Steps between C-alpha positions, in 0.01 A plus 500: 500500500603515870854566396408804293259604782780493755753679279239755382400591855866539600573718191187719563598541863857602422390741232238646729745558778756659277242733351363585833853582616560727200167675533548564870843630442383737231213609717726567800734687257227736419391546858849530652806616332732309752371162356669589166819589675498185712422274195782661291727476803428125537567447124831684533601287799406179316702610197800567734453148655479345150814671379688402804403139495724224379266419204596511142529849356236417237248425777578822680475718199171340381321544831645852558352603172158353590503662845602844375241487223232442768645677802163501689466128520807349323670433835209296621476312178871396542443371848202293379646372164866577479653409842577154607303337776625363828515668838835495687341261761380267220845504341671426821271205555561370157879516555461309832301226324759493222787448748301221665452312180875563407615332824270202440656447156857482640439156623301373203646229280718626220518852630823684417583797715638817345741735664462764648187390689624478860332175586704338212849614578564189714448273197835361389608611159828500331615685196660291222644805327496877496236477223253309721285631789337292775125439498411273793693172441560540136719734295373713218659738254502858616209627278232240609622509853442878517160471343395231746632708787313814387167304484559322828572832680168648374262267673409146609658369184729190520682324220431121461701234321397162364179642362338352187395765262266470208442777245175544317495705172119530494223509763319185383808290573538639852128456566510132424781453762319731737193271499714205547660658809160598645369148450805372680470733805499300828531772772446851379469743198561873486386705197552871430393676175441856371214399256249218578251476206206281430579236236643153430826560702320614809243219475769238497702647786183564716377142453834361631509740786148406615586135481829539681356697785255223556792259530646706784748711296552850633456767237581873495369712212615860460405728207493863402149627528564794257662276240231242516203727559335483160582140424479277807160337581369704785385196695828309479670647816198421712480145360859455580467616851201287557696195386772567742755687277664803655440794255658850510430780259775753458398864421137419566259719327314736726303819514758730655793685349812302565866491391510120465360485149831638378697225656379175352601142577648404160667183625419165360598178672377146580668297776398136582629328812805730520689273239346627173458854399399691181540865405518710186277725291177292490187581700189290536330599171441319179704728273818409696469134387366588144161351580365819347655745256526864598807651345628231274716229654553561864861423592560481876782326683520326837746312722441196724721445808502146657691424805676746751432830304124456518512585869638834410181583302286372787675749722407782260129394492459468880696821572249700305206297612577565868561865448192581304244249638601511856478123512809350675642185338721266680734458210714236679202266502478521122859418425535180292686202630864444411395195298248690287755775427771247406259307278432824305846638501757499210856499637755720324236714327628847579336757730158665522372778709141611520449872576238761491469882483250710696394862462566593858841670449692706252706201379413294190649156562351393174698754303809466721499121414471561124760776509738292700492227239529743197782699649713183544422335178796407275352342193120502477170638644168371386189671632130433443237745635142598395549866599811705464462839671849562623646786695801693354726294730357172355567624147855582603556148633375340180714740291811457711483113484458505112773758461744287696471216256231292676237361272168652634169377371160631610179331398157670526148410369404515141133532590434737790237464769519880600550729198625802709759290684602343171554843341727602795682158478579575137599849559793385710647289221715762320769562764549129559514407133754779433717366776491142351217342693310245291127537545244242392125509494326155549304490172253210592334708766528633856821430699425510882824330622717684745853351502870571448790278420855626541813323354300180472559413871300740711123581455196669661146391419184607669231774502716816471437714194726771366280782608461738801201320649680170533818654636348741739120463564415129499566192698717283271698179515760319302758211506879578468688204359868412441616207289163315509399268214192731434730784391615314183125439422426869539788582260377243252138637521627853449665386163169335394318811575743711306441279193140606489547864604569813310821689559470880543744679262687819542331647185164425654557669828648813327197532268217537745260779394524820695131484591556159664821625667303792649226285635738251659698781649187609688435136599861440612475804726227337708596135416590427859127531582391243230 
């Protein structure tokens, strides 16, 4: 009841403020003609700003239409709900924190520096052939070397070798190992999730956390308040703080109008002692482990990193923690011992790189990473995503890959969780199928996995959906991998999923009734807002 009360009060306060704003604006308009001129002028300036931004053209057009349809207050609505949060000062501070954590990782066990970061140019590397490019003290083929370089140049993202990787095709498998890792924690635990919901999964995790903090284990718990608002027990954060667990709520619900509700923390990660880390699509809610049934069988995938690469995920967590909570963490004091890292490592197991994407700039590292893999594919591209709301550029990348002879396969849910988003997803099938892209819908239920495998040797898995929100508005995270054992498991799992999925045919996409086409055309126009 407390949850609904808090959310209800927040919703009423926001609606009341918006209503008051509109009423006052209309009243002033009647009283003074200059108010209308100023309001329309603001909207025109906002449209000019939107059109000259480096955002996707679909986003520009959708918001321009909305603003021009409501010239009196459309510009203000965009500022509140369409623009991305983050002041220049906040962004600068975030970059400074990122640089600090990047420097810390350079001396971490298993770290592999990537040119052209200036601090790494002194690392000795030698080319074995013209087809190979240096990455720290190892040589890689040109394509993965360039991908790693692009990611490393974008933030505090360092590649690690000798990291054991375990792929989980469903949430319940990952959860079993997550509990085992939590039980084995000796020094510290860091958790970050978009959704934290009452239920069996939360009960088991919370029980371990309360026991561990009594044993002297340090614990940091970060969650998105907007994503968890209706589902997390209202008393849980207070109970955790009282027990000694450090808790931080991202996008905390409040009574004032704010931009932050549009920029949610969609990241999902668990790090234990700096040597074990998990990420993927699962949140802390029972449907993610199929303890309850919501939309048929819930298929979600995850990855576990053991050894050097786990420290990269720890850096992601504490970078955002320090930026948003204001609580400084001495990261060097949390670094695992060389012995602990060596015990968890798996020599010769390829490269991993943990990275994230934030809404504080006009660059989508999430999309850039996907595009980089797809544009260099030579044989195959396998993609799983719960939502497929692409821009025109993204459609072109898929079509170009398929037209060049690369086998491109896209898998989406067979049972949707959001009907409107599902309708838009399906409306994008036709140009892909006509270009030769194979599209499958996961018949058993809802597919929530977010991953890509290219040529069977490079992969990305994490929290990044193929939609505008993930690429431009949310905090996201993922793991880039090259020649790790988990990639073969990801490919095998894709084949198993194909076996129980329905392939979309060319005849099907060409026979959609005109009424449905008209409806989805309207939805697609504003799909970047979904």
